[in-house]
C-alpha positions, 0 to 999 in steps of 0.5 A, a space after each residue: 342494898 336495902 335501907 330503912 326509910 323510916 322517919 327519924 332514923 339518921 344512923 341506919 347502920 347502927 340499928 341494923 337498918 341496912 342490908 347488904 348483898 341483896 342479890 335475888 328476889 327471895 333475899 329482897 322479900 326477906 330483907 323487906 320483911 325484916 326491915 318492915 318488922 323492925 322499922 316500918 314499911 318504908 324501904 329504899 333499894 339501891 345499887 350496892 357500890 363496890 368499896 374495895 380500895 375506896 375511902 368513905 368520906 363525909 360532906 355536910 352543910 349547916 347554916 350558921 346564924 352568924 356566918 351563913 352556910 358552913 361546909 364540912 368535909 372529912 373522913 366519913 362512915 363511922 370514922 367521922 365521929 371516931 376521929 373527928 377529922 373534918 375540915 370546914 369552909 364557908 359555902 359555896 366553894 369551887 373545885 380548887 377549894 374542895 381540893 384544899 379542904 381534902 389536903 387539910 385532912 389528917 386522913 389524907 394519906 388514905 386518899 393517896 392509896 394507903 398500904 397498896 390501895 389505889 389512890 382515889 380520884 381526887 378530882 371526882 371528889 372535888 367535883 362532888 364536894 363543890 356541887 354539894 356546896 352549891 346547895 347553900 345557894 340553891 336551897 335557901 330552905 335548907 338548915 342542914 344536909 349531909 352525905 355520909 358516906 361519899 364513897 371515893 374510889 379510883 374511878 370516881 365518887 358516889 354518895 350512898 346515903 344522905 340526910 336533909 333537914 329543912 329549916 323549921 319555918 321552911 315552906 316546901 312544895 
Protein backbone atom coordinates (compact mmCIF):
# COMPACT_ATOMS: atom_id res chain seq x y z
CA UNK A 1 0.00 0.00 0.00
CA UNK A 2 1.18 3.52 -0.74
CA UNK A 3 -0.43 6.53 0.95
CA UNK A 4 0.13 10.21 0.75
CA UNK A 5 1.69 11.63 3.89
CA UNK A 6 0.97 15.22 2.92
CA UNK A 7 0.15 17.45 5.87
CA UNK A 8 -3.54 18.21 6.23
CA UNK A 9 -4.85 15.20 4.30
CA UNK A 10 -6.94 13.41 6.95
CA UNK A 11 -9.19 11.30 4.69
CA UNK A 12 -6.63 9.93 2.27
CA UNK A 13 -8.88 7.45 0.48
CA UNK A 14 -11.50 10.10 -0.37
CA UNK A 15 -9.16 11.98 -2.68
CA UNK A 16 -7.32 9.05 -4.21
CA UNK A 17 -4.45 9.27 -1.76
CA UNK A 18 -4.28 5.50 -1.13
CA UNK A 19 -3.00 2.98 -3.67
CA UNK A 20 -3.53 -0.72 -3.01
CA UNK A 21 -1.92 -3.81 -4.50
CA UNK A 22 1.56 -2.38 -5.14
CA UNK A 23 3.39 -5.62 -5.89
CA UNK A 24 6.57 -4.76 -7.81
CA UNK A 25 9.12 -2.00 -8.31
CA UNK A 26 7.56 -0.53 -11.46
CA UNK A 27 4.18 -0.23 -9.69
CA UNK A 28 5.89 1.44 -6.73
CA UNK A 29 7.60 3.96 -8.99
CA UNK A 30 4.37 4.73 -10.84
CA UNK A 31 2.44 4.94 -7.59
CA UNK A 32 4.91 7.34 -6.03
CA UNK A 33 4.87 9.53 -9.15
CA UNK A 34 1.07 9.63 -9.13
CA UNK A 35 0.84 10.50 -5.43
CA UNK A 36 3.69 13.03 -5.64
CA UNK A 37 2.05 14.80 -8.59
CA UNK A 38 -1.26 15.14 -6.75
CA UNK A 39 -0.24 15.55 -3.09
CA UNK A 40 3.51 16.18 -2.90
CA UNK A 41 6.50 13.90 -2.36
CA UNK A 42 5.68 12.62 1.15
CA UNK A 43 4.52 9.01 0.76
CA UNK A 44 4.20 6.14 3.22
CA UNK A 45 4.70 2.54 2.08
CA UNK A 46 3.31 -0.23 4.23
CA UNK A 47 2.37 -3.88 4.12
CA UNK A 48 -1.12 -4.49 2.78
CA UNK A 49 -3.29 -6.20 5.38
CA UNK A 50 -5.69 -8.89 4.10
CA UNK A 51 -9.25 -7.73 4.67
CA UNK A 52 -11.23 -10.82 3.61
CA UNK A 53 -13.46 -11.74 6.54
CA UNK A 54 -12.30 -8.70 8.50
CA UNK A 55 -14.24 -5.82 10.02
CA UNK A 56 -13.03 -2.22 9.94
CA UNK A 57 -13.19 -0.54 13.32
CA UNK A 58 -12.31 2.88 14.66
CA UNK A 59 -10.66 3.68 17.95
CA UNK A 60 -10.29 7.32 18.84
CA UNK A 61 -9.32 9.53 21.74
CA UNK A 62 -10.14 13.17 22.39
CA UNK A 63 -9.47 15.28 25.43
CA UNK A 64 -12.64 16.97 26.65
CA UNK A 65 -11.99 20.12 28.73
CA UNK A 66 -14.58 19.11 31.33
CA UNK A 67 -14.34 15.29 31.45
CA UNK A 68 -10.78 14.62 30.32
CA UNK A 69 -9.74 11.85 27.91
CA UNK A 70 -12.69 10.32 26.09
CA UNK A 71 -12.32 7.06 24.15
CA UNK A 72 -14.48 6.18 21.15
CA UNK A 73 -14.81 2.69 19.62
CA UNK A 74 -17.02 1.91 16.65
CA UNK A 75 -17.38 0.61 13.16
CA UNK A 76 -14.58 2.17 11.16
CA UNK A 77 -13.62 3.06 7.64
CA UNK A 78 -16.42 4.95 5.92
CA UNK A 79 -19.00 3.30 8.21
CA UNK A 80 -18.14 5.49 11.19
CA UNK A 81 -19.59 8.53 9.44
CA UNK A 82 -22.39 6.73 7.61
CA UNK A 83 -23.76 4.75 10.56
CA UNK A 84 -22.43 6.64 13.61
CA UNK A 85 -22.16 3.33 15.49
CA UNK A 86 -19.79 4.40 18.25
CA UNK A 87 -19.52 3.65 21.98
CA UNK A 88 -17.69 5.95 24.41
CA UNK A 89 -15.87 5.63 27.73
CA UNK A 90 -13.56 7.72 29.86
CA UNK A 91 -9.96 6.65 29.21
CA UNK A 92 -7.91 4.74 30.05
CA UNK A 93 -9.79 1.43 30.14
CA UNK A 94 -8.81 -2.22 30.60
CA UNK A 95 -9.57 -5.17 28.32
CA UNK A 96 -12.89 -6.18 29.98
CA UNK A 97 -14.12 -2.59 29.57
CA UNK A 98 -13.04 -2.66 25.93
CA UNK A 99 -15.05 -5.86 25.41
CA UNK A 100 -18.05 -4.14 27.01
CA UNK A 101 -17.69 -1.22 24.56
CA UNK A 102 -17.65 -3.64 21.63
CA UNK A 103 -20.78 -5.32 22.99
CA UNK A 104 -22.62 -1.98 22.89
CA UNK A 105 -22.14 -1.54 19.13
CA UNK A 106 -25.20 -2.08 16.93
CA UNK A 107 -22.78 -3.59 14.40
CA UNK A 108 -21.74 -6.23 16.94
CA UNK A 109 -23.08 -9.09 14.80
CA UNK A 110 -20.41 -8.23 12.22
CA UNK A 111 -17.77 -9.09 14.81
CA UNK A 112 -19.35 -12.48 15.46
CA UNK A 113 -19.03 -13.76 11.90
CA UNK A 114 -21.89 -12.35 9.90
CA UNK A 115 -23.17 -14.25 6.81
CA UNK A 116 -20.46 -16.87 6.78
CA UNK A 117 -17.52 -14.65 7.68
CA UNK A 118 -15.34 -15.90 10.55
CA UNK A 119 -15.68 -14.15 13.91
CA UNK A 120 -13.04 -11.57 14.71
CA UNK A 121 -10.58 -12.12 17.53
CA UNK A 122 -12.38 -9.97 20.13
CA UNK A 123 -9.59 -10.50 22.65
CA UNK A 124 -7.06 -9.02 20.21
CA UNK A 125 -9.36 -6.06 19.54
CA UNK A 126 -9.84 -5.53 23.27
CA UNK A 127 -6.05 -5.58 23.81
CA UNK A 128 -5.59 -3.01 21.01
CA UNK A 129 -8.35 -0.74 22.34
CA UNK A 130 -7.08 -0.91 25.93
CA UNK A 131 -3.50 -0.21 24.83
CA UNK A 132 -4.64 2.70 22.66
CA UNK A 133 -6.64 4.15 25.56
CA UNK A 134 -3.46 4.36 27.64
CA UNK A 135 -2.29 7.16 25.33
CA UNK A 136 -4.49 9.37 27.51
CA UNK A 137 -1.97 8.90 30.34
CA UNK A 138 1.23 8.38 28.37
CA UNK A 139 0.86 11.39 26.04
CA UNK A 140 -0.39 14.40 28.02
CA UNK A 141 0.45 16.60 25.02
CA UNK A 142 -2.26 14.85 22.97
CA UNK A 143 -5.45 16.66 21.90
CA UNK A 144 -6.80 13.79 19.78
CA UNK A 145 -5.77 10.55 18.12
CA UNK A 146 -7.54 8.08 15.89
CA UNK A 147 -6.82 4.71 14.33
CA UNK A 148 -9.17 4.20 11.40
CA UNK A 149 -9.35 1.58 10.26
CA UNK A 150 -8.34 -0.96 12.83
CA UNK A 151 -8.65 -4.13 10.77
CA UNK A 152 -10.12 -6.84 13.00
CA UNK A 153 -10.00 -10.39 11.73
CA UNK A 154 -10.04 -13.95 13.00
CA UNK A 155 -6.30 -13.90 13.79
CA UNK A 156 -5.89 -10.46 15.34
CA UNK A 157 -6.23 -6.74 14.86
CA UNK A 158 -3.94 -4.22 13.19
CA UNK A 159 -4.23 -0.48 12.71
CA UNK A 160 -3.56 0.57 9.15
CA UNK A 161 -4.01 4.34 9.37
CA UNK A 162 -3.76 6.86 12.17
CA UNK A 163 -4.14 10.54 12.86
CA UNK A 164 -2.48 12.26 15.83
CA UNK A 165 -3.28 15.85 16.83
CA UNK A 166 -1.13 17.53 19.49
CA UNK A 167 -2.58 20.15 21.83
CA UNK A 168 -2.20 23.69 20.52
CA UNK A 169 0.25 24.64 23.27
CA UNK A 170 2.12 21.32 23.31
CA UNK A 171 5.90 21.43 23.39
CA UNK A 172 7.13 18.40 21.45
CA UNK A 173 10.73 17.30 21.19
